C-alpha positions as CSV (number, residue, x, y, z in Angstrom):
1,M,40.6,38.7,26.2
2,L,38.3,39.8,23.4
3,L,37.5,43.3,24.3
4,D,34.4,43.8,22.2
5,Y,32.2,42.2,19.6
6,I,29.0,43.5,17.9
7,A,26.6,41.3,15.9
8,Q,24.3,43.1,13.5
9,I,21.8,41.0,11.5
10,D,21.4,42.0,7.9
11,D,18.5,40.9,5.7
12,V,21.0,39.5,3.1
13,K,20.2,36.1,1.7
14,T,22.6,34.1,-0.4
15,N,22.1,31.5,-3.1
16,N,24.0,28.7,-1.4
17,R,22.7,29.5,2.1
18,S,19.2,30.8,1.5
19,N,18.2,30.5,5.2
20,A,21.4,32.0,6.6
21,E,21.8,35.5,7.9
22,T,24.9,37.5,7.3
23,L,26.4,39.0,10.5
24,L,28.8,41.9,10.8
25,M,31.3,41.3,13.6
26,E,33.8,43.7,15.1
27,Y,36.6,42.2,17.1
28,S,38.4,45.0,18.9
29,F,41.9,45.0,20.6
30,E,43.4,47.8,22.6
31,T,47.1,48.5,22.5
32,Q,48.8,49.4,25.8
33,M,51.4,52.1,26.5
34,D,52.5,51.0,30.0
35,H,52.5,47.2,29.9
36,E,52.3,44.2,27.7
37,S,49.0,42.3,27.2
38,W,48.0,39.1,25.4
39,Y,44.5,38.5,24.2
40,W,43.1,34.9,24.2
41,V,40.5,35.0,21.4
42,S,38.5,33.0,18.8
43,F,36.3,34.1,15.9
44,P,32.7,32.7,15.8
45,V,31.7,34.6,12.6
46,L,33.7,34.0,9.4
47,N,33.3,34.9,5.7
48,T,33.2,31.5,4.2
49,R,31.7,32.7,0.9
50,T,34.6,34.7,-0.6
51,N,37.8,32.9,-1.6
52,G,40.9,33.9,0.4
53,M,39.1,35.9,3.1
54,L,40.1,33.4,5.8
55,Q,43.8,33.4,5.1
56,A,45.7,35.1,7.9
57,S,47.1,37.7,5.5
58,E,43.6,38.8,4.7
59,F,41.7,38.1,8.0
60,F,44.2,39.9,10.2
61,R,44.7,42.6,7.6
62,E,44.1,45.5,10.0
63,L,46.5,44.1,12.6
64,L,49.2,43.6,9.9
65,E,49.3,47.2,8.9
66,L,52.9,48.5,8.3
67,G,54.6,51.8,8.8
68,E,58.1,53.0,8.3
69,D,61.1,53.6,10.7
70,N,63.3,56.7,10.5
71,I,65.2,55.5,7.5
72,G,62.2,54.2,5.5
73,N,62.3,50.5,6.3
74,P,58.9,48.8,6.8
75,I,57.9,48.0,10.4
76,P,54.7,46.8,12.0
77,T,52.3,49.5,13.2
78,Y,50.2,47.4,15.6
79,L,50.9,43.7,15.8
80,D,53.7,42.1,17.7
81,E,52.7,38.4,17.4
82,I,49.8,36.0,16.8
83,T,50.3,32.5,18.2
84,W,48.3,29.3,18.0
85,V,48.6,25.5,18.2
86,D,47.6,23.6,15.1
87,G,46.6,20.0,14.4
88,G,47.9,18.4,17.6
89,D,51.4,19.9,17.2
90,P,53.2,20.1,20.6
91,E,54.7,23.5,19.9
92,P,53.0,26.8,19.2
93,I,53.1,28.5,15.7
94,H,54.0,32.2,15.5
95,L,53.0,34.8,13.0
96,Q,55.5,37.7,13.7
97,W,57.7,40.2,11.9
98,L,61.0,38.8,10.5
99,T,63.3,41.6,9.6
100,N,61.4,42.8,6.5
101,D,58.3,40.6,6.2
102,W,55.7,38.6,8.2
103,S,56.7,34.9,8.7
104,P,55.6,33.5,5.3
105,N,54.3,30.0,6.2
106,Q,52.0,31.4,8.9
107,Y,50.9,34.2,6.7
108,S,48.9,31.7,4.6
109,H,47.3,30.0,7.7
110,T,43.5,29.5,7.4
111,V,41.5,31.0,10.3
112,S,38.7,28.8,11.7
113,S,36.2,29.1,14.6
114,P,37.4,26.0,16.4
115,Q,40.9,27.4,16.5
116,G,42.0,29.6,19.4
117,Y,44.6,32.4,19.2
118,K,46.8,34.5,21.5
119,I,47.4,38.0,20.1
120,K,49.9,40.5,21.4
121,L,50.0,44.1,20.1
122,L,53.0,46.5,20.3
123,T,53.1,48.7,23.4
124,N,53.9,52.0,21.7
125,T,50.7,52.7,19.8
126,P,47.8,54.1,21.9
127,N,45.0,52.9,19.6
128,T,42.2,50.5,19.4
129,V,42.4,48.1,16.4
130,T,39.3,46.5,15.1
131,L,38.9,43.5,12.8
132,K,35.7,43.8,10.8
133,E,34.2,40.5,9.5
134,S,31.0,40.1,7.6
135,G,30.0,36.4,7.3
136,F,28.2,33.5,8.9
137,K,28.0,32.4,12.5
138,T,29.7,29.0,12.8
139,P,27.1,26.3,13.8
140,D,27.2,25.3,17.5
141,T,27.0,21.6,16.3
142,L,30.3,21.8,14.3
143,Q,32.5,18.9,15.1
144,F,36.3,19.2,15.3
145,P,39.2,17.0,16.6
146,L,41.0,17.1,19.9
147,Y,44.4,15.5,20.2
148,E,45.7,13.5,23.1
149,N,48.4,14.6,25.5
150,V,49.0,18.0,23.8
151,E,47.5,21.4,24.3
152,N,44.4,22.0,22.2
153,W,43.8,25.7,21.7
154,I,40.1,25.9,20.9
155,G,37.6,28.6,20.2
156,Y,34.2,28.9,22.0
157,F,31.7,29.8,19.3
158,K,28.4,29.0,21.0
159,D,26.0,31.9,21.5
160,G,25.4,31.4,25.2
161,P,28.0,31.1,28.1
162,Q,28.5,27.8,29.8
163,S,30.5,26.5,32.7
164,P,33.5,24.4,31.6
165,R,32.1,21.3,33.3
166,D,28.9,21.6,31.2
167,A,30.6,22.7,28.0
168,F,33.0,19.7,28.1
169,S,30.5,17.3,29.7
170,N,30.8,14.7,26.9
171,I,34.5,14.2,27.6
172,L,34.9,15.6,31.1
173,N,36.3,12.5,32.7
174,D,39.1,12.3,30.1
175,I,40.2,15.9,30.7
176,V,43.4,16.6,32.7
177,L,43.6,20.4,32.2
178,I,41.3,23.3,31.2
179,K,43.0,26.7,31.1
180,A,41.5,30.0,30.1
181,K,43.0,33.5,30.4
182,N,41.7,34.2,34.0
183,W,40.9,30.7,35.4
184,S,42.1,27.1,35.2
185,L,41.2,23.6,36.4
186,Y,43.6,20.8,37.0
187,R,42.8,17.2,37.8
188,D,44.1,16.5,41.3
189,P,45.9,13.1,41.4
190,S,44.9,12.5,45.0
191,T,41.1,13.0,44.5
192,G,40.8,12.5,40.8
193,Q,38.6,15.6,40.6
194,L,39.1,18.8,38.6
195,T,40.2,21.5,41.0
196,G,41.1,25.2,40.8
197,K,39.2,28.3,39.8
198,Q,36.2,28.0,37.5
199,G,34.9,30.7,35.3
200,T,32.6,30.6,32.3
201,L,33.3,30.1,28.6
202,N,31.9,33.2,26.8
203,Y,31.3,33.9,23.1
204,G,34.6,34.5,21.4
205,D,36.8,33.0,24.2
206,M,39.8,30.8,23.6
207,V,40.5,27.9,26.0
208,I,43.3,25.3,26.3
209,V,42.3,21.7,26.9
210,V,44.5,18.6,27.5
211,T,43.0,15.1,27.3
212,N,44.2,11.6,27.7
213,N,42.7,10.4,24.4
214,D,41.8,11.7,20.9
215,H,38.2,12.9,20.5
216,T,35.9,14.1,17.8
217,F,34.3,16.9,19.8
218,Q,31.5,19.4,19.6
219,W,30.3,21.9,22.2
220,S,27.6,20.4,24.5
221,N,24.0,21.4,24.3
222,N,23.6,22.0,28.0
223,S,21.9,25.1,29.4
224,V,23.6,28.4,29.4
225,V,24.6,30.3,32.5
226,P,25.2,34.0,33.4
227,P,28.6,35.0,32.0
228,I,31.4,35.7,34.4
229,I,33.5,38.6,33.2
230,K,36.6,39.1,35.4
231,Q,37.3,42.7,36.3
232,I,40.7,44.1,35.4
233,P,42.9,45.2,38.4
234,K,43.4,48.9,38.8
235,A,45.9,49.1,41.6
236,F,48.6,47.0,39.9
237,T,50.4,47.1,36.6
238,F,52.3,44.1,35.2
239,D,53.5,42.6,31.9
240,E,51.6,39.6,30.6
241,K,53.3,36.6,28.9
242,P,51.9,34.1,26.5
243,D,51.3,31.7,29.4
244,Y,51.1,31.9,33.2
245,I,51.4,29.7,36.3
246,P,48.1,29.9,38.4
247,V,48.3,30.9,42.0
248,Y,45.1,30.0,43.8
249,V,44.3,32.3,46.7
250,N,41.9,31.1,49.4
251,L,40.2,33.8,51.5
252,P,37.6,33.7,54.3
253,D,34.4,35.8,54.0
254,S,35.8,38.4,56.4
255,L,38.7,39.2,54.0
256,V,36.6,39.0,50.8
257,S,34.5,41.9,52.1
258,V,37.6,44.0,52.9
259,I,40.3,43.3,50.2
260,K,39.7,44.8,46.8
261,E,42.7,43.5,44.9
262,I,45.8,41.3,45.4
263,G,49.0,41.8,43.6
264,L,51.8,39.2,43.4
265,Y,55.4,40.5,43.5
266,V,58.6,38.6,42.9
267,D,61.8,40.4,43.8
268,G,60.0,43.7,43.8
269,V,58.3,43.3,40.4
270,C,54.6,42.8,40.0
271,K,53.9,39.5,38.1
272,G,50.1,39.4,38.2
273,A,47.1,40.6,40.2
274,V,43.4,39.8,40.7
275,V,40.2,41.6,41.7
276,V,38.8,39.9,44.8
277,E,35.2,38.8,44.2
278,D,35.1,35.3,45.8
279,N,36.6,33.0,48.4
280,I,38.8,31.4,45.8
281,E,40.6,33.6,43.3
282,Q,43.3,32.9,40.8
283,I,46.3,35.2,40.2
284,S,47.8,34.4,36.8
285,A,51.5,34.7,37.6
286,Y,53.4,35.8,34.5
287,V,56.9,34.4,35.4
288,D,59.6,32.7,33.3
289,S,59.9,29.6,35.5
290,V,58.4,27.9,38.5
291,T,61.5,28.6,40.6
292,E,60.7,32.4,40.6
293,L,57.6,31.5,42.8
294,S,59.2,28.8,44.9
295,Q,62.6,30.4,45.5
296,G,62.3,34.1,44.8
297,N,61.3,36.9,47.2
298,V,57.6,36.5,46.9
299,E,55.3,39.3,48.3
300,Y,51.5,39.6,48.3
301,V,50.3,43.2,48.2
302,F,46.7,43.9,49.3
303,S,44.6,46.8,48.2
304,Y,41.9,47.0,50.8
305,E,38.9,49.0,52.0
306,E,39.0,51.1,55.0
307,S,37.7,49.3,58.2
308,K,37.6,50.0,61.9
309,S,41.1,48.6,62.4
310,H,42.7,49.6,59.1
311,A,42.9,52.6,57.0
312,G,42.2,52.0,53.3
313,G,45.2,51.6,51.0
314,L,48.0,49.1,50.4
315,A,49.8,46.7,52.6
316,S,51.9,43.6,52.0
317,I,52.9,40.3,53.4
318,S,55.8,38.1,52.6
319,L,55.5,34.3,52.9
320,N,58.1,31.7,53.8
321,P,58.9,29.6,50.7
322,S,57.8,26.5,52.6
323,R,54.2,27.8,52.3
324,I,54.4,28.3,48.5
325,Q,55.7,25.1,47.1
326,A,54.6,24.0,43.6
327,K,51.9,21.4,43.1
328,Y,51.2,19.3,40.0
329,G,48.1,17.7,38.5
330,V,47.9,14.3,36.8
331,S,49.4,15.9,33.7
332,G,52.8,16.0,35.4
333,N,55.5,18.6,35.9
334,K,54.6,20.5,32.7
335,Y,51.7,22.3,34.5
336,P,52.6,23.5,38.0
337,Y,50.3,25.5,40.2
338,F,50.4,27.1,43.7
339,E,47.9,27.4,46.6
340,V,48.0,30.1,49.2
341,N,45.7,30.4,52.2
342,F,45.1,33.7,54.0
343,N,43.2,33.7,57.3
344,T,41.7,36.6,59.3
345,D,45.1,37.2,60.9
346,A,46.6,38.1,57.6
347,L,45.7,41.8,57.9
348,E,47.3,42.0,61.3
349,N,50.6,40.7,59.8
350,M,50.7,43.1,56.8
351,V,53.0,46.0,56.7
352,P,52.7,49.3,54.8
353,P,55.1,49.8,51.9
354,E,58.6,51.2,52.3
355,F,60.4,53.8,50.2
356,A,62.1,51.4,47.8
357,I,62.9,50.7,44.1
358,G,63.4,47.2,42.8
359,Q,65.8,46.0,40.1
360,N,64.5,46.9,36.7
361,Y,62.9,44.0,34.7
362,P,64.1,42.7,32.3
363,N,67.8,43.4,32.9
364,P,69.7,43.4,30.6
365,F,67.0,44.8,28.3
366,N,66.3,45.9,24.7
367,P,64.5,48.1,24.0
368,S,62.4,48.7,27.1
369,T,62.4,47.9,30.8
370,T,60.0,48.4,33.8
371,L,61.1,50.2,36.9
372,S,58.9,49.4,40.0
373,Y,58.9,51.3,43.3
374,T,56.9,51.8,46.4
375,L,56.1,54.9,48.5
376,P,55.2,54.8,52.2
377,E,53.3,58.0,51.9
378,S,52.0,60.4,49.4
379,A,54.9,62.5,48.1
380,R,56.3,64.4,45.1
381,V,58.8,62.0,43.5
382,R,61.2,62.0,40.6
383,L,62.4,59.0,38.6
384,D,65.4,60.0,36.5
385,I,67.8,58.1,34.2
386,Y,71.5,59.1,34.1
387,N,74.5,57.9,32.1
388,L,77.7,56.9,33.9
389,K,79.0,60.4,33.5
390,G,76.2,61.6,35.7
391,Q,74.4,63.4,32.9
392,L,70.6,63.4,32.9
393,V,69.3,61.2,30.1
394,N,65.5,61.3,30.8
395,T,63.0,62.0,33.5
396,L,60.2,59.3,33.7
397,V,58.3,60.7,36.7
398,D,58.1,64.1,38.2
399,S,54.8,64.4,40.0
400,Q,52.8,63.9,43.3
401,Q,52.0,60.2,43.8
402,D,50.0,58.3,46.3
403,T,51.1,55.7,48.8
404,G,51.8,52.3,47.4
405,H,53.3,50.4,44.5
406,H,54.1,52.2,41.2
407,S,55.9,51.3,38.0
408,S,57.2,53.2,34.9
409,V,58.6,51.9,31.6
410,W,61.7,53.3,30.1
411,N,61.9,52.8,26.3
412,G,65.6,53.4,25.9
413,K,65.1,57.0,24.6
414,D,66.5,60.3,25.9
415,M,64.6,63.6,26.4
416,N,64.7,64.3,22.7
417,N,63.0,60.9,22.0
418,S,66.3,59.6,20.4
419,N,67.5,56.0,21.0
420,V,70.4,55.9,23.5
421,A,73.5,53.7,23.0
422,S,74.1,50.4,24.6
423,G,75.7,50.5,28.1
424,V,75.2,50.8,31.8
425,Y,72.7,53.5,33.0
426,L,71.6,54.6,36.5
427,Y,68.1,55.2,37.6
428,R,67.3,57.3,40.7
429,L,64.1,57.5,42.7
430,S,64.0,60.6,44.8
431,S,61.6,62.3,47.2
432,P,62.0,65.3,49.5
433,H,63.3,63.0,52.2
434,K,65.2,60.2,50.5
435,S,66.7,58.9,47.2
436,I,67.8,55.5,45.9
437,T,70.0,54.8,42.9
438,R,70.5,51.5,41.0
439,K,72.2,50.3,37.8
440,M,70.8,48.7,34.7
441,L,72.2,47.5,31.4
442,L,70.9,48.3,27.9
443,M,72.2,45.7,25.5
444,K,71.5,46.0,21.8
């Protein structure tokens, strides 16, 4: 997700592009303290005049800033990883920190507007990082290659938003998959049609496309449409991954008007959520494998408005695995998806949350892990970490909290902000009426 961009037109003219206007672009990314986020982005404005400005080492300079650890070694300040797919390669390329330097081959990569990127920032720096780029807008008519039967990560650099069917109209019949950060379309082998959740392609987006054949492609000249900007869920917190498995949720009108958000939990851990705005919504499920969704303890949690028959708040429903089996498009087993249908009886079958805490995720972990828990009513709760001697290591939560699902991240530090040793630790959730204790393993 590209959080922000600003275009300011200067009156600067250049000798080699006398009719071109220089634009000042600001691409802003916000770091997260409580969860991991990946941004799917592209860069429509580039400095093509000055030598070396498009090398990754220069273009991403603000993101590549370094600091020092407690003993003076260089460490990244903001960036965890930048990933892209280049030139029809089947595997992604990674620009990341390797012991004492950024990966050298990717450091010299040349940034271009048709190239899409996934960017992940570190989770321990509460700042907004902005890339400032003064240059020229890439022409909408620029042609670039698409490669058959591999993921093409491409940037959308047209000024106006388009629907994916319009944007790819020249090659639509050859496409088997279109995948953006919050929506995706698969070609159904039974109908031959693209199916799923459709959004819009907006200026600065990155989208993944898989085709049956090679193409020399340019964005279509079709009419623009109003942009669809998907809202960020507020009731649920989850860690994103570089990729996701889409779960399409079908709702009748009567539920669309009541349900505000839906969170998807696997074995007590939130794996994705969506703000409900339409009859068909997509939850991007950030899981490690398809078996988590087809064999795990899958629970859907609804944040809903108050109605005549229900108080506002949270409630959940668990589905039999037979209702959530994976489906596949014509691209085969590489791209599974799920479909879930909820009818008007769904609210009647939902239950309020219980006092519970799930297994931390990941486990074992290094250096941080997420502890998720639910409260059946508003209460003052504590979430404490102990060592095996029963000594208090840290207190993550000590406050009044509302009914529903909550989560907290432990970064492997004690109350003095010092790193603790590897080993087994206990975490205890307690309220005035009940407490639960579980084990976890820190492995360095």
